[in-house]
N, C-alpha and C positions, 0 to 999 in steps of 0.2 A: 521593443518587440521581443517576445519570448522565442526561444529556439523551436524549430520544428522537431516534433517527436515521432517516434515509431508507434503512433496510435492513430485511429481515425480522427478527423477534424471535428472538434466540438466547439460550441459557442459558450462563451463565458461572459459574465458581467464584470468588467474591469474599470476601475476609476483611479484617478490620480489624487493623492492627498499629500500636501506638503512635499512635493518632489519625489514621492514614492508611489508605487502602484500597489493597488489592492485588488484582490479578486473576491467575488462573492462565493463563499463555500456553501453550497446547497445542503450539505450534510450537517455542518455546524450552525447553519443559518446566520452567518455573519460575514462581514468583510475581514479578510486576513491579508497580511503583507505578501505580495507576490514575489517570492524569491524563486530562483531556478528550481530548487527542490520542491517548493509548493506547487509550481507549475506541473511537475511530474506527478505529484500526489493527486492534484485535481484531475489531471487527464486519466490517471489510473482509476480513480473512483468512478469517473464517467464511463470508462471502458468496462469496468466490472458490471455496471448497471445496464449499459446499452448492449454490449456484446455477449456478456456471460450471464445475463438475466438475474443478477443479484438484486434482491429487494433493497431499495435504498435505505429503508429503516433499519436494516441489519448491518449496515456499514458504520463503523466507528473510526473516526479520524483522530489521530494523536491521543490514543487511549493511554491513560496513566497506568503504570505497573511498578511493583516493587521487586527489585532483583538484588539479592544480597544486601538488604537493608538500604538500598539506594533507589531513589525515585527516578524512573525513566519514562519515556514516552515512545510507544510503538507508532509507526507512521499510519498504519491502517490495519484494522481487524474486521473480518467479515464473520458474522455469527450465523449459525444454522437456525432453522425454524424452532429448534429445541432450546435456543439461546445459549448453546455451547459454541465457543470459538471454533471456526472451521479453517480460516485462512489468515495468515499473518503476512503482511507485506512490508518491505523495507524499500524506501525510495531515496535515491541520491540525485544530485543535480546532473544534467546531461554531460558535463565535463568531468565528472568523477567516475573513474573506472570501477567496474565491479570486480573486487578482489576477494581473496580469502578472508580478509578482515571484515568485509561486509557480510559474508556468509557466517562468520563467527559471531558477529553482532546479532543477527537474526536468530541464530541457533541458541544463543544465550537467552534471548527474549522468549524463545519457544520452551525453555525450561519452565516458564510460568504458564504459558498458554496451552502447550501440548496439542497443537493443531495438526491436522493431517496434511495441510498444504502450506508451503512457503512460496513466496513470490519476491524476487529481488529485481529491481529495475532502476535504470538511470534515464528512462524514457526512450532510450535508443536500443539498449539491449535488455531483454527480459529473460529471467531464469525462473523455472517452475520446478518445485520438488514435491514429491509425494512422500510423506513421512509415515513410518510405522513406529509409533511411539513405544509400543511394547517391546518390539525387537531391537529398537534403536538403530534402524536402518532407514535409508532413503534411496529414492530413485529420481533422477532428473527426467522431466517430461518434455516432449516437443511442443506441447501446447497445454493450456489450462482448460479443462472441461467446463461445460456450462454448470452453473450453480446447482441445479437439481441433480446432477450426476456426482456431486461430491459425497 
């Protein structure tokens, strides 16, 4: 049983395979190993579609990126209708505290994406930032606006 998260309850297709659980990822259209971090990622993606009205076709999970000649994967990127990245999310397992290290990680990834919104979550605590890339400033938000207001 996966831990309860600070998201609305969503239904997922979960199966057991060789003593491990897998969840069907609607965005990648395949079963993936159900780790605690993946549980947070799946709930966040559903939240963005259901509550924030993000078009599901504009959500990319585990997007590859090159940072300082190293291959990395961002947890979740939401693109605008113009196909420019709008939101970058970093997910951690529920038992992983959100620390400065997590914010540093997503900030480094944003050197590549240059998105106006950052989201960091462990499924329990969520942090939203509005970024002004040109001024190199940011502001924490109390909530994430709906997609069409980005």
